[in-house]
N, C-alpha and C positions, 0 to 999 in steps of 0.2 A: 425107483425110491428117490425122491428128492432133498437134496440137505442145503441148507443155506446159511450164511456165518452173519451173526449179526450182533448189536450189543445185549452183554447180560442183563435180564429183567428180574427186578423183584420178587417175579412167580419165577423164576428159576433157582430158586435160593435151594428145595426140595433136589434139582437135579443134580447141581452143582456138588451137594454136602454128600450125595450115594456117589461122584467121583473122584469126590477128596477121599474117600476112605479106603479106594482103591488102592490110593499111592503115599507114600510120606513124603510129600511135600511143602516144603517151605511157602512157595507161590500161590499153593490152593491147599491153606487149612482147612482138616476134617473139623471144622469150630463154626455152628451157625452164626454166630454173634460177628466173628472175625470174618468169613464171608461177605455177609450182609453187610460190613461195614466198606469192604473192596467193591460188592454192587453198586453202593450209595454213593463212592466216591468213582466209579466210574460214568456212570449218570450224569453226573456234575461234570465230568472230564468231556463226553460226549457233548452237552448241553454246551460248551464253552464259557461256563462259569467260573470255570479255573485257570490261573498263571501254568507256564508250560515247566514253571518246577513241581507246583502240584499237581499235575494230571494224570493219572493212569489211567488208560484203556483196556477195559476186559471185555475180551469178545467169545463167543460161543457159537459153534458148528449146531445145527439143531437138525434132526429129524424129522423132517415135516412129515411124514408118513404116520407116526409115531409120537408126533408132537415132546420130544424127551428129546435134552442138549443130548451130546455125542462125543466133545472136546470143547477146550479152551485154550486161547494164546493173549497174549499181554502185548501193551506197547507202555513204556516209562517214558512221558515225553521227552524229561531230562535227568538222565542218570550221572549224578554229581552235581551238588550244590554247595554251597558253605555252610548250610544245617546238615548237611547228610554227603560227606565228600564220597567219591568214589573212589576207592583203591585196588592196586594193581602191582605186579612187579612187574618191572619191565625186563625184558631178557638181552645184555648187551654183551658186547667182547670186550677182551684188553689182552693187550699183547705183554708178556713180561720177558724181557731179554738179556741174558747174561754175556755179556763181554769177554770176563776172564773165563769163564766157562766155554763158549760157543753155543749155549745152549740158550733156547727161546719156546717162549709154551703160547697158545691163545685158550684165554680164559673163557670159556663161559659166566657172567655173572649177572645176579640178580639187585634190584634197585628199587624199593617200594616208592611208588610215586600213587602222590595226591591228585586229585583232580576235581576242584569244586565249580569247573565253568565244563559240567559233561554231554557228551551227544546224546541222542537217544536211543533208545534200548528195547531191543524185541526180543521176546521169550516166552515163560510162562505155555510152554505146546504142550499140551494133555490131552490125551485122545483114551476114550472108556476101552478099555480092554476085550468088550463084546465087537467093538467095533474096524478093532485091527485089522489088516493084512484084506481087507475090503476092496475091490475094484473102483469106490469111487475117490479111494484115497484120499480120506478124511486130514489127516495127517495135513497133508502137503496144500489142502484146499485151505484152513485156517490157516496157517502158516503163514503162504503167501495172499491170501484176503489184508492182512494186515499193510502190506506194500500199497496195496488197491486206496484204502483209507488215507494214508498217509500221500500219496500222489495225487488226493485229492483237497487234502488240507496241506500241503508242505507247510502254510504259514506256523501254524501250531506246534511244527517239529525241527529240531535242531538242522545245521548242514551236513553231520558226519549221522550214522547210524553206527550201532554199536552191538555185538552179542558176545553172550559167554558159554563156549561149549561146556559140557557136563567129560568130564575127566574118567578115566577108568577108575574104578573103583573092586574093593575085595567082596569078596562073596558076604561078608558080614556088613557092608557100606563102609568099610576105612578106608581115608584117604591116605596112602603111604607118604605122600608127599608133605600133608599137615603133621604127618606121625615124624618126620623126618627135621622138621621147621617151624611151623603153627605151635604145636604143643610144647617144644621145648620154651618157648618163649611168654604161653597165656595160661601155663599147667590146664587147658581145658580139651578134653576131646574135641572131635571134628564135628559132630552135630552139633552139640549145647553152645560153641562158637559160631558154626553157620548162627545159629536161630539166634541171639543175642545181636547178632550185627544186621539182621534185620530190624530190629528196632535202632539201634544205633551203633555203629560201626565204628567210634573214634578211638576206641581202644587198642584200633592194630597199630593207630600211629604213635601212642603212648607205648606198646609194649613190644611192638618189633623192632628189630634193630635200623638205627637210620644210614650205617654202614653197610657198605656194598656187598653181598653176600658170593663165595668164590662156591659155584655146583660142585666141581671135584670134591669141596666137603660133604657132602651129601652122602648116602649112601645111596646103593645103585639101585636098588625098588623106587624111591623118590627121583634120582634122574631118568631111570625109565617112560614113568607119564609123565614127565614134563612135557607141557606142548600137544600133550596127544589129548585125544576122546575116547570116549565109551564105544563100545559096541553098536548100541543101541541109537547110539549120538552121529553115527555115521554117515548115513541118509539125510538126515537134517545138516551136518556140516555139509555133505555132496549139494543140497539145495540152495544154501548159501552159498557156497562158492559160484554156483550157476546164476544164482543174481549178480555178483561182483565182488560179494562180502571173502576179505584176504586176511588173512591172519596178521598184525599189528605188533608182533615179537612183544608180546605182553599177557603174562598168564594171571588164574586170578591167585590172591594171596593166600586161599584158605587149600583149597585143595591142585594147585600146579592145571588147572585147566583151561584152554587156549582164548585168545579173544580176538575176535574177527572184526572190521570195519570195513566201512565204502562210505564214500560221499552220496547223499540222500538223491541227488540228481542222477546219478550213476546208477543208481541199481535198474536195470533193465527192464522192470515193469513199470516202473514212472517214467523212464527215461523214453518209453515206444507208446504209452498212455496216450489217447484221444479220447474229447468227448464227441459223442454222437446223440443226436434224438433219433431212437431208433425208431422202424417201422416192423408192422410185422411180416412174419416168413409169408405168410400168404402174396400179400401183396406185392412176393416179388414175382410170381408165375407171369409168363408172357415176357419178360424182358429179359436184356442180351445175359449172356452167359454170365455170370459173375468172377469178377476176378479174383478172390479167394477162397476158399472152404477151408473150416479147421475147428478149435475150439478153443475157447477166450475167458478170461477171469470179466465179468461186469460189475460193476460197484454204481450203486443206486444212495444217494444222500437225501432226505428230508427233515433238514434239522437239527435237530440229536439222534436220530433216523438213522443207521446204515445199514447195507444190506448188499450182499456179494454172494455171486455163485457161480458155477462153472456153466460155460453154454457155448451151445454146437452158435453159427453164423454163418451169414454171408454179408459177405462186403463188395458193394458194386459203386466205385467214386466214393461220392460224400454219402451213400447211401448204407446205411449197417440194418441188416435183417436178421433178429430174434425170433424162434422158435414160440411157439404159442405155452407151452411150459413155462419158458422163464420168463415171459411176462406174467405167469399166473405166479411162479415162485418170487418173484421182486415185489409183486401187487403195484406194476408199474402203469402208468395211466399214459394214454396218447400225448406226448408233445412233452414230454418229462424227458431230461437228461441221463444218461450214464457214462460211464468211463469204462473206457475198454481197451483189456489190454489183453495179446493175445499170447495163449499159451503153444498153440500148434500149427501152423500154417502153410497154404502149399502158393507158390506163386513169391511175387518180388515183395520186398517189405513194405511196411504202412510207414508212411509219412505220419511225424507228429504234430500234432495242433492239441497244446492243452488250453486256451483259452474256452471259460466258458460261455456260455449265452448266459440271457440277461435273464437265468432261473435263479430262486434264492434258495440260498443254501443253509440259511442258519447263520445267529451269530458265532465269532472266532475268538 
């Protein structure tokens, strides 16, 4: 069975609505009108029609055999602008010492931070429940495909990447951190405040305290979840860590979930990516033994269209050979260029070559 990651299209609306109804997610609302707007925004973004401050990309992973959407992920080209700041709590340390008593403490404090010149944010990972646990690891595929697109169009994105991880919540979906802090300053329940912030989050600056908040003043349940991820988020955290993402000593102001970051050029998939004009694997017969065998992410761009798959490969010098099924899944034509980044290889490392050949990839 073959799967491909590509931009969301208008005819995906029905599948996306069915997917959204499985969950209660703000980034994938179970509302046909809102989903249609997200698709339209994404299409304009892939077409290069929007500024970095406006662009949001919605990717889907398609089951090519059943011709249905199995999951989504997204890229927000700039998370944090003057019109829509990104807020977080910086987690800092403050030393207090009394000479008279000979006693000192190192306190953890929270300091509200407003970012109006923010990084590129990756998020929105959702997989249909019927496709979870499959050997194809679709969550991993659609998560990693975002970095292939970013690697092919680094000029569309910021120099830093950002990810916000979901924290542990109660069985009722309540945030202990919000109950101990945010609710006291807004008077709103967690889900209501989070929903409002998707449209306009400036109330955070108006209502949250400007002064430092000492963690020792919060109850133990709130302190326990600060900077931690929920059980279902552990795999995503491990994946991002493997790409180079690290904890930024800051947390979400609503639920205390950790924020991760990495320099775009330091993401392993981007750093080791290389451009090739591939050849069919059948042409490799009779040649010298290949340098590498393994699996890789392979991305193809044609103007506003983007496709990405996991493919086996053979590499000999500057010649990349892909199997016929990969050519078919990508709709690859002879002479077209792909962006190649290995996932699992045997042998020595691949030298990086990020220069494109004379191929038109569309407007930026």
